C-alpha positions in Angstrom: 0.2 9.0 15.8 0.3 7.0 12.6 -1.7 7.1 9.5 -2.8 3.5 8.8 -5.3 3.8 6.0 -7.7 0.8 6.1 -5.4 -1.2 8.4 -4.5 -3.7 5.6 -0.9 -2.7 5.1 2.0 -4.4 6.9 3.9 -2.3 9.5 6.9 -1.7 7.3 4.7 -0.3 4.5 2.9 1.9 7.0 6.3 3.2 8.2 7.2 4.2 4.6 3.7 5.6 4.0 4.0 7.9 7.0 7.4 9.2 5.9 6.0 9.9 2.4 2.9 11.5 4.0 5.0 13.9 6.0 7.1 14.8 3.0 4.1 15.4 0.7 2.0 17.2 3.3 4.9 19.6 4.1 5.7 20.2 0.4 2.1 21.1 -0.4 2.3 23.9 2.1 -0.9 23.5 4.1 0.9 22.8 7.3 4.1 21.4 8.8 4.6 18.2 10.7 7.5 16.1 11.7 8.1 12.5 12.2 10.1 10.3 14.5 10.6 6.7 15.5 8.6 5.4 18.5 8.9 1.7 19.5 10.7 1.0 16.2 7.8 2.4 14.1 7.6 5.6 12.1 5.1 8.0 13.7 3.9 11.6 12.8 4.3 14.5 15.2 2.4 17.7 15.4 3.6 20.4 17.7 1.1 23.1 18.8 2.9 26.2 20.0 0.6 29.1 19.2 -1.8 29.8 22.1 -4.4 30.9 19.6 -4.6 27.4 18.0 -8.2 26.3 17.9 -9.8 22.8 17.6 -10.7 23.8 14.1 -7.1 24.5 13.3 -6.1 21.0 14.5 -9.0 19.4 12.7 -7.8 21.1 9.5 -4.3 19.6 9.9 -5.8 16.1 10.6 -8.2 16.3 7.7 -5.4 17.4 5.5 -3.2 14.5 6.5 -6.1 12.1 5.9 -6.7 13.5 2.5 -3.0 13.3 1.5 -2.6 9.8 3.0 -5.7 8.5 1.2 -4.4 10.0 -2.1 -1.0 8.3 -1.6 -2.8 4.9 -1.2 -4.8 5.2 -4.4 -3.4 3.1 -7.3 -1.6 5.1 -9.9 
């Protein structure tokens, strides 16, 4: 999946944003995600391996990614 913000950024900027999002999210320690290239575009990957993972756990990851991504888009 890709974080696209408000859909106003060009694809190359979204690629860079997703790489920065992954790095920042992982560094902050609330979770761990990876990224890869898919169809020539940077995408985020979440791997769920723990059988006790709940929908609330996944929602926490997605909410955290949205929070970090939105923060990265704010003007300095």
